[in-house]
C-alpha positions as CSV (number, residue, x, y, z in Angstrom):
1,M,-3.4,-0.2,-20.5
2,Q,-3.3,2.7,-18.1
3,L,-5.6,3.7,-14.9
4,C,-7.7,5.9,-17.4
5,D,-8.6,2.9,-19.4
6,V,-10.1,1.0,-16.5
7,F,-12.2,4.3,-15.5
8,L,-13.4,4.6,-19.2
9,R,-14.0,1.2,-19.9
10,L,-16.0,0.8,-16.6
11,G,-18.1,3.8,-17.7
12,E,-19.3,7.2,-16.5
13,D,-22.3,5.6,-14.5
14,N,-19.8,3.3,-12.5
15,L,-17.7,6.6,-11.9
16,Q,-20.8,8.3,-10.6
17,Q,-21.6,5.3,-8.2
18,M,-18.0,5.4,-7.0
19,M,-18.1,9.2,-6.2
20,R,-21.1,8.6,-4.4
21,S,-19.3,6.1,-2.0
22,V,-16.2,8.2,-1.4
23,S,-15.7,8.6,2.5
24,M,-14.6,12.1,3.5
25,G,-13.8,10.7,6.8
26,R,-11.3,8.1,5.3
27,L,-9.9,11.1,3.1
28,K,-9.1,12.9,6.3
29,T,-8.0,9.8,8.3
30,Y,-5.3,8.9,5.6
31,Q,-4.5,12.6,5.1
32,I,-5.5,12.9,1.3
33,Y,-8.5,14.9,1.9
34,D,-6.7,18.4,1.1
35,R,-4.7,16.9,-1.7
36,F,-8.2,15.5,-3.3
37,K,-10.0,18.8,-2.8
38,T,-7.1,20.6,-4.5
39,R,-6.8,18.0,-7.4
40,L,-10.8,18.5,-8.0
41,Y,-10.4,22.1,-8.0
42,L,-13.2,22.5,-5.5
43,N,-13.3,25.3,-2.7
44,K,-15.2,22.8,-0.5
45,L,-15.4,19.2,-0.6
46,N,-18.5,16.9,0.6
47,S,-20.5,14.6,-0.8
48,E,-22.7,17.1,-2.7
49,T,-19.8,18.9,-4.3
50,L,-18.2,15.8,-5.2
51,R,-21.6,14.6,-6.9
52,K,-21.8,17.6,-8.8
53,A,-18.2,17.5,-9.9
54,T,-18.4,14.1,-11.3
55,P,-19.0,15.2,-14.9
56,R,-15.7,17.3,-14.9
57,I,-14.1,14.4,-13.3
58,W,-15.1,12.1,-16.1
59,A,-14.0,14.8,-18.7
60,R,-10.5,14.9,-17.2
61,I,-10.1,11.1,-17.1
62,S,-11.4,11.1,-20.7
63,E,-8.6,13.3,-21.6
64,R,-6.3,10.7,-20.1
65,D,-4.6,12.3,-17.4
66,D,-3.2,9.4,-15.5
67,E,-2.0,11.4,-12.5
68,F,-5.6,12.5,-12.1
69,A,-7.0,9.1,-12.5
70,T,-4.7,7.9,-10.0
71,D,-5.9,10.4,-7.3
72,I,-9.4,9.3,-8.0
73,G,-8.6,5.8,-7.7
74,Q,-6.7,6.2,-4.3
75,A,-10.0,8.3,-2.9
76,V,-12.1,5.4,-3.8
77,L,-10.0,2.8,-2.6
78,I,-9.2,4.3,0.7
79,S,-13.1,4.8,1.0
80,H,-13.5,0.9,0.8
81,M,-10.5,-0.6,3.1
82,D,-13.1,-3.0,4.5
83,M,-13.8,-4.2,1.2
84,I,-10.2,-4.7,0.1
85,K,-9.2,-6.2,3.3
86,A,-12.2,-9.0,2.6
87,V,-10.9,-9.5,-1.2
88,L,-7.3,-10.0,0.0
89,D,-8.2,-12.2,2.8
90,H,-10.4,-14.3,0.5
91,L,-7.7,-14.5,-2.2
92,G,-5.1,-15.5,0.7
93,V,-3.0,-12.6,-0.3
94,P,-0.6,-11.3,2.7
95,H,-1.2,-7.5,3.4
96,Q,-1.2,-5.1,6.4
97,D,-4.5,-3.8,6.7
98,G,-5.1,-3.7,3.0
99,F,-1.5,-2.7,2.1
100,F,1.2,-4.7,0.7
101,E,4.8,-5.1,1.3
102,K,6.9,-3.1,-1.1
103,D,8.1,-6.0,-3.1
104,A,5.4,-8.4,-2.6
105,N,4.6,-10.9,-5.4
106,I,0.9,-10.5,-5.6
107,A,0.4,-11.8,-9.2
108,S,1.1,-15.4,-7.9
109,Y,-1.9,-15.2,-5.6
110,L,-4.2,-14.3,-8.4
111,K,-5.1,-17.4,-10.0
112,E,-7.3,-18.1,-13.1
113,G,-10.7,-17.2,-12.5
114,W,-10.0,-15.1,-9.6
115,Q,-11.8,-12.0,-10.9
116,Q,-15.0,-13.8,-11.2
117,E,-14.8,-15.4,-8.1
118,V,-14.3,-12.3,-6.2
119,W,-17.3,-10.8,-7.9
120,E,-19.5,-13.5,-7.3
121,K,-18.5,-13.6,-3.6
122,F,-18.7,-9.8,-2.8
123,H,-20.8,-8.0,-5.2
124,A,-23.8,-8.1,-3.0
125,Q,-21.7,-7.4,0.1
126,F,-20.1,-4.2,-1.1
127,P,-20.8,-1.3,-3.6
128,P,-20.7,-3.1,-6.9
129,A,-18.9,-0.1,-8.9
130,A,-16.3,-0.2,-6.1
131,L,-15.7,-3.5,-6.2
132,L,-15.5,-4.0,-10.0
133,F,-13.1,-0.9,-9.8
134,Y,-11.1,-2.9,-7.3
135,I,-11.0,-6.1,-9.2
136,N,-9.7,-4.1,-12.2
137,H,-7.1,-2.0,-10.2
138,L,-5.5,-5.0,-8.7
139,A,-5.6,-6.9,-12.0
140,W,-3.9,-3.9,-13.6
141,E,-1.5,-2.9,-10.9
142,M,-0.3,-6.5,-9.9
143,A,-1.1,-8.9,-12.9
144,K,-0.3,-6.0,-15.5
145,A,-3.8,-7.2,-17.1
146,E,-4.4,-5.6,-20.5
147,D,-8.1,-5.8,-20.4
148,V,-11.0,-4.9,-18.3
149,F,-12.8,-7.5,-16.2
150,A,-16.5,-7.4,-16.6
151,P,-18.8,-10.0,-14.7
152,H,-20.3,-12.8,-16.6
153,V,-24.0,-12.2,-17.6
154,G,-26.2,-13.5,-15.1
155,Q,-23.6,-13.3,-12.5
156,A,-24.4,-9.4,-11.6
């Protein structure tokens, strides 16, 4: 499974919600604003232009451009560092402000059922689309997940 698969399986509606939650301030703080704007082929990057660009973003992800998907994912995750820290703290994962040590064995902290547990604890506290993406990104990157997590019906 590739990162494009995570976006595609979560669907276009979740992508739209994630794009609405991207923080321009955080992109600038982490010095990825200009790169993100360039990757999106936008002359001006703000909430409105990002929202309007979402159909093109979806089309590029649908073409399986994994480098592009990585840039989109990075923008979403950087915009939700408070959520990332809360999830990692809840799971007992060692981190430095949401970032891992280079060779950290994070998969050992991801016990059976951790995805549903994280969803149940945080879905009302953080934007659901961003939380769902982070759960799947963490599973994909650290546990080499081969399928996309979807919360159990009745838990949303």
